[in-house]
N, C-alpha and C positions, 0 to 999 in steps of 0.2 A: 202335493201338500194341500191340505184343506184350505179353501179360499178364506174361510173365517179365521183360521190360524194365521194365514199370510197377512190378513188385515191387521190383526192384533200385533203381530211381530213387527210390521212396518211402523205402526204408531208407537210401539215400545222403543224401537231404535230411534225414531224421530224425537221422542220425548227425552230419551237418554242423551242424544247429541245436543238437543236444545238446552237441557239442564247443564250439561258439561260446558257448553259454550257460554251459558250465562254465568257459571261459576268462574270461568276464566276471563270474563270481560272486565276491563278497567272502566269504571263509570266515573265520568267527570261531572261532579255536581257543582254546587255553588261555593265549594271550599276554595280557598286561595291556592293551596297546594294539594295535589293528589299523588300518593305513592303507588307505584306499580308492583310493589313487593309481593312476591308469591303468586303473581298473576302474569308474569312473563315466562316464556319457555325458550329453551336453548337447544341449539344443535351445533356440534363441533365437527369440523372437517379439516383435514390437512391440505386438501387441494381446493382450488378456487372453482366453485360450481356456479352455474348460472342460476338466476332466480327461478325459472321454470322447474329446474331440477330440485331446487330447495323446497318448492311448494308441496312436493310429494314426499318429503322426508318426515320422519317422526321426531317431533320436538319433545324434549323432556324438561321436567322441573329443574331448577338451578341445582338442587341438592344431588341430582343424579348425573351431573355433568362436571368433568374435571375442569376447573377454571384457574388453577394455580400454576404459574410458570409454564405457560403453554406457548407453543409456536405454531401458528396456523390461523384458521378463520373461525370465528364464533358468529353464529346467526342468532338473533333474539327476535321472538315473535310477540307482538302486542295486539290484543283485541280491545279496541277503545270505543266506548259509547259516550256521546255527548248528551248529558241530561240537563245542561244549563243553557241559558239564552245566549251566552257568548259563543262565537263561532271560530275565533282564532286563539290558539294556545301555543305554548312553548314546551317541548319535551327536552329535558337535559339529564345528563348523567350526574352522579354524585361525586365523581372524581374526574380529574383531567389527566390521568397518568397513562392513558392508552391513546395512541394516535391511529389514524386510519379508520375513521368511522363514516359509514354511508347509510343514509336512511332511504328506504324504498317506500314510496307513498302510492296508494291506489288512486287511479284516475279512470274515467270512462274508457280510455284507450289502453288501459293496462297499468302495470306498475312503472313508476318513473323514479330513477335515483336522484336524490337531491344533488344538484351540481356543486362542485368544489369551488371555494372562494379563493381569491387571489392572495389574501393575507395569510392563508395557511392551506396550500394546495393538497395537503395529505388527508385532511379529515372531512372535508365537505360540509363544514358548519355554516349555517345561514345567519347565526347571531354571533357577533364579535364578542367573545368572552373566552376566558381560560378554561371554562368547562364546556365540553361538547354539547351543543344545543341545536334544536331544529324546530321550525314552525310546523304546526299541525292545523289543518282547516277541516272542521266538522260542523255540519248543521245541527240544530237542536233535534235530538232523537235519533241521529244518524250513528251507525256503527261501522267501523272500518278496521281492517287488519293491516298493520304496519310491520315491516321487517327491518331490523338494524343489522348491518354487516360490519364486523370488527376485525381488522387485521392486527394480530398480536405477535410480538417477537419476545419470547421469554418474559411474559408479563402476567400479572395477576389481574384477571378480568372479574373482579369480585366487588362490584359496586351496584348501587340501586339507581332507579330512574324515577324522575318526578315530572309531573305535568302541572304547569301554572298558566294562569291567564297572563297576557303580555304586560299588563300594568304592574302586577305584583312581581313578575320576573325582572322587569327593568329596575324596579325599586330594589330588589334583592341584589342585582348586579351592581347598582350604584353603591349600596351599603357595603357590599363585598369589597369593591375597589377602594372605597373610602377607608375601610379598616386596614386593608393592605397598605394603602398609601401612608396612613398614620404610623403603622408599624414600621414600615421601611424607613420613613422619615425619622422616627425616634432612634432606630438603630444606626442610621447613617450619621445622625447628630452625635450620638455617643462615640461612634468611630472617629469622626473628625475631631472631636474634643480630645480624645486620647492621642491622636496623631499630633495635635498641637502641643499637648503636654510633653510628648516624647521629644519633639523638636526643641521645645523651650527648656525642659529640665534634663534632657539627655539621660532619661531613665528608661532602660529597655523594657521594663515591666509594662509601661503604657503601650509600647509598640506591640508586645505580645498579646496584651488584652484587646487592642484594636483589631488584631488579626483574628482573635477568637470571636469578636462581635461580627466581623465580616463573614466568617465561615458560618456562624449561626444564621445570619441573614440569607446566605446562599442555600443553606440546608432548608430553611423555611420556604424559600421560593421553589426549591426542588420538590418539596412535599406538596406544594400548592400546584405543581404541574407546569411551572413556567419553562422548565427545560424542554418539555415536549411542545410547548406553544411557540417558543422562539427558534427551536432547531428542528427543522422538518425531518432530517435524517434520523431514523429511529436508533441506529447503532450508536451514533455520536451522542444523542441525548441520553442513551442508556449509560454510556461510560461517564458522562458528566454527572449524571445523577448519583452513581455509585461512588464517584470521586468525592462528592460533597458528604455522602453518608460516611465514608471512611475518614475524611479529614476532621469531622467534628470531634469525636472522642480523642483523637490524637492531639489536636490543638488544645482541647480542654485539659488533658493530662499535662501537656507541656506548660500551659498557663499555671496550673496548680503547682507544679514543681517549682516554678520561679516565684510564685506568690508566697510559698512557705519556705523558700530558700533551701530546698531539699539537698542540693549539692553540698551546701556548707555544713549541714548536720549529718546527713546519711549518704555518703558518696557511693557505697555499695548498692543501696536500694535505688539510687539515681541511675546506675548502670543498668539495673533490671528494667526500669521504666523506659530508658532509651532503647533497650532491646525490643520491648513490646512495640514501641512506636516505629522502629525500623521494620519489624515484621509486618505490621499493619499497613505501613505506608509504602513499602517496597515489595514485599513478598506477595501480598494479596493482589496487587495489580497484575503481577505476573500470572498468577492463577486465573485471574479474570480474563485477561487478554488471550491466554493460551487455552482457556476452557479446560484446565486441568481438573480432574475428578468430576467432570460434567458440572462445574460450578455454575456456569451461566444458565444452564437449563434446569438445575435441580437444587443446588445447595447454596447459592450466593446469598439469598436473603436470610436463610437460617444461620449461615456462618457469620454474616454481618451482625445479626442479633446477638450471637454468642460473643463476638468481638466487642460489641458495645457493652455487654454485661461485664466482660472481663475488664475493659477500660474503666468503667464506672466503679468496679470493685477496687481496682488499683488506686483510683483517685481517693476513695474512702480510706484505704489503708494509708495513703500518703498524708491525708489530713490528720488521721488518728495518731500516727507515729510522731508527727511533728507538733502535736498539741501543746507540749510543754514549752515550745518556743513560740507558738503562735496561737495562744488560747483565744484571742479575740476573733479568729477566723472561723471557729467551729459554728457559731450561730449563723454566719452567712451561708455556710455549706449546708446546714440543717434546713434553712429556708429554701435554698436552691434545690436540694435533693427532694424536699417535700413537694415543691412545685413540679419537678420532673415526675415524681411518683404519682401525683394526682393526674398529671397529663397522660401518663402511660395507662393508668387505671381507667381513665375515661376512654382512651383509645380501645382498650380491651372491651369495655362496655359497648362501644360503637360496633366493634366486630360482631359481638353477640346480638345486638339489637338492630344492626343495619340502619343506623340513624343517618341523617343528612351529613354528608362529608364536609360541607361548608361549615357546619357548626363545629365539627371536630377540628378543622383547620383553625378556626378562630380561637378555640380553646388552646390549641397548641401555640398560637401566636401570643396569646395572653400569658401563658406559662413561661415561654422563652423570654418575653419582654420583662416580666417580673424577675426572672433569673438574671438577665443581663444587668438590670438596674441594681439588683442586690450585689452582684459582683463589682459594680462600679463603686459602691460604697466600700467594699472590701479592699479594692485597689487603692482608693483614696486614703483609707485609714492605714493601710500597709505602708504607703509612701510617707505619710506623716510620721508614723512610728519609726520607719527606717531613717528618715531624715533627722528626727529627734535623736535616735540612737547614734547616728553618725556624727551629729553635732556634739553630743555628749562625749562620744569617744574621742573626737578631735580635741574638745576642750580638756578632757582628761590627759590626752597625750601631750597637749600644750603645757598643762600644769606640770606634768611629770618632766617634760623637757626643761621647763624653766627651773624646776626643783633641782634637776641634775646640774644645770648650769650654775644655779645658786650654790650648790655644794662645791662645784669646781671652783667658784670664786672664793668661797670660804677657805678652801684648801690653799689657794694661791695667797690669800691674806694670811693664813696661818703660817705659810712658808716665809712670808715677808717679815712678820714680827720677830722670829728668832734671828733672821738674817740681820735686821737692823740692830737688835740688842747685842748680837755677837760683835759687830763693828764698834759699838759704843763701849762695851766691856773691854775690848782690845785696847781702846784708847786709854781707859783708866789704868789697865795693866801696864801700859807704856809709861805713864807718869810715875807709877809706883817703882818700876824698875829704874827710873832715872832719879829716884830719891827726891822727887819734887812733890813733897807732901802738900804744900800750899795749893799748887795747881791741881793735884789729885783731889783735895777736898773741894776746891772750887768746881772742878769738873764733875765730881760726884754729886754736888748739890744741884747743878743744872741737869745732870743726868736723871736724878730722882724726880725732878719736876717734869722732865720730858717723858719719863717712863709712866708717871701717873697719868699724864695727859694722853699718852699713846695707848695705855691700857684702857682708859675710859672710852677713847674713840674706837678701839678695836671691838667693843661690845656690839657695835651697830655696823650695818653695811653702809650707812650714810651718816655723816656728821655735818654740823654747821661748818661752812667755809671759814668762819672766824676761828674755830678751834683747830682746824687743819692748818691754817696759816700760823697760828701761835706755836703749834708743835714744830712746824717747819722752821720758824725763827729760832727756837731753842736748839734745834738740830744744827743749823748753820753755825750758830755761835759756838757750839761744842766742837764742831769739826774745825773751825778756825783756831780754837784753843789747842786742839790736838795737833794741828800743823804748825803751831807757833807762828802763824802768819797774820799778825795783827794789821799788817799793811793792806791786806785784802779787804774789800768792802762788798756789801750786798745791798740790794734794794728790792723790796716787794711792792709792786704797784697794782692796785685794783681800780677798775673803772668806777667812777663816782655813781653810776647808775646801779651798781651791783650792791645789794644789801647782803653783807656777809653773814648776817644773823639769820636770814630766812632762806638762804640757798644752801642745800645739802649736797655734799659731794662724797665719793668713796674715800675712806681714810688711806693714808700712806700711798697716794698716787703720785704726788710730786716728789717725795723724798728720794726715790732711786735715781731720778734724773738729776736732781740737785747734787746727790752724792757723786754721781758720775762726772758732773761738771767740775766739782771741787778736786777730786782725786786724779782725773785724767786731763784736766785743763789747767786750773789755777795752781795745783800743787807743784807742777813742773815749770811754772813760770817764775823767773828770778826777780822780776820787778812787780810792783803792786798791780793786782788785777781786780776785776769787778764781776760780781755775779748779779744778773738782772732777771727778776721773775715778774712776769706780767700776766694779769688775768683780765680778760676783756670779753665783751659781747660781740659776736660776729654772726649776723643774720640769724639771731635767735639761739645760737650755740655759744657755750662757754669756752672760749679759746684761751689756752695756756701757752705761754712762751717762756722757756728757760734758756737764757743766753749767757755765755761767758766769753771773756777775751783772752782765754788761755792759749795753749800752743796749737789747738786744733786737732782734728781727727787724724790727718795724714802724718803729723809729727809725733803722734802718741804711739811710738814704736816699742817703748819699754813698758811692760805692764806695771801698774801701780800695786802696792801691797793689797793682798786679798782681792785681786782683780777678778778672780773666778766668782767670788761672792757678788761683786758688782755686776758682772755680766749676767749672773743668775737673777739678780734683783731686777735688772732691766727687762729680761725675758719674761719673768713672772708678771711684772707690771703690765707689759704689753698684752699678755694673755688676759689679764684681768680686765683691761680696757675693752678688749674685743668682746669678752663675755658680757660685760655690763652694757655695752652698746647694743648687743643683740637682744638682751632682755628688755631694754628700754626702747628698742626699735629706733635708735638714733644713729646718725652717720658717724663713722669711725675714721677720722682723718689723722694720720700720724706721719711725721717726717723728722729726720735728723740731717742737718746741713752743715757743711764746713763754711764758715763766713768768708774764708779766703777765696773761695770759688765765686763769691758774689762781688768781692772787692779785694784786690791784691794788697791794699793798705790795711786791711782788717785781719785779725786772727780770732781764733776761738770757734765755738760750736753753738748752733741754735737748734733747740728741740721745740717742735710745735705739735700740738694735738688738741683735739676736742675733749674737754672734760665732761664726763657724764654728770648730770646734776638733776635734782628734784627740787620743786618749790616747797614741798612739805614732806615730812617723813614721820611716820608713826611707828 
């Protein structure tokens, strides 16, 4: 070859190599942060080669190397020139999701691998941070070539590298951990508050929401690379990472189902939701661990993205179909889904622009924190509304129950009135049959007064004690006339502290027991007897005693006339007493005793019970 031609060819090749080298050089100027984007070159190998073998390999641009879901070794070549007066720098990756990083630095004796550190023996980092980082030492104007060795196990090695001076790097690390600390502290505070509400209020919604907050926190820490930082074993950290990715949409869906009370309104759709959760929580782990369909090496991330989208769509459907029952929840979900959409949109922009991963992480934290706080308000409002609804429902049930009991009491009272009138009319009929017109007219006069008073009293559920005692006096006088037993006497005694005009009692409560004392006790006694009625205060209760010195309970073997009506009257009155006491929430004490059992020299019967009463009645 012509010497002149050789000379020009040599200088052409030298110029070409120099220009190419200059184009690939990463220049560190006075900027705080320098990106190596588009100036690092990659080489992929399945086998572990030594550095001398690597030096002779052909490195390619990132776009020409497969970096998604790879298992093997990635080598990255950096040509770095220092054009600033600073001599020490930190080079770090934009992501902490890949373990097993080693940096080879040039020295006068050859390349030396950065030694591994005790805090994380897998990655050889010299700076303690969740992001892989290494020190670089270059004098001003000096150019060096560095090689980064990455061990990957089914991982996406698609992130950028940045070079910073040590001061700015330390500041960024401090800010990073400050933001992470504040974020974790806020979520843990919300978690603890909801656990406290669950323990205090016994509402499972707070426990479910606390679980959702905890899973959101674990998901965020996983995205930030803490699974790889804390767990050196790559396979274990991989499974933990995908567990958090799977758990988040499942617990989000389960939380939404309970928040909108889906089971109560749409049981069939609830079964569909549980089917999806079972598939995602049980079937997907089986596929992952067994590597079915080559999921771990090819399809896991894509499949999980699809599962996430399906889960989020089911959540949207759940909120929409339950809108008429939970209209107030729509705005909370619009805010939350808006935040999620913006976060995902920013993530897509990051993928396209290869921005700093730390910024993306902080955007994600901000979005999830706003989402969690938004749902905190939703849970709080749901609890208040549910509590108010339950209280209203309980009050309505109580009112309905009391109304039913009131109707039952009215029925008993309605049964009591004809029973009493039947007995009175039977007595008038008795005088007419005996051709005793004088007694019949006298009895009819008293009966008409009694009927007027009884009918007036029967209009109300409670009447003044004075009116009830007047009606009872008329009744006793009529019964004594009916028995032609003028030798029998009666006494009605009330405690002097009782104002008979201001205390209201149920009508026709005393009458059946008085009737029973006359017809079962005094009517069968041959000598004069006495009926004693006492109304007194006993520990704040109105205590009534009806006592006679008749033949007593045991000797009353022969039924008196109309005894079935009397037994019915006693039974109806006892039921009325029980109902009224239940409505007023007062004690119901009732007893019937034979006086002979207390004293062999005494005869007769004593009835004692608490009389329901009110101090005012409208």
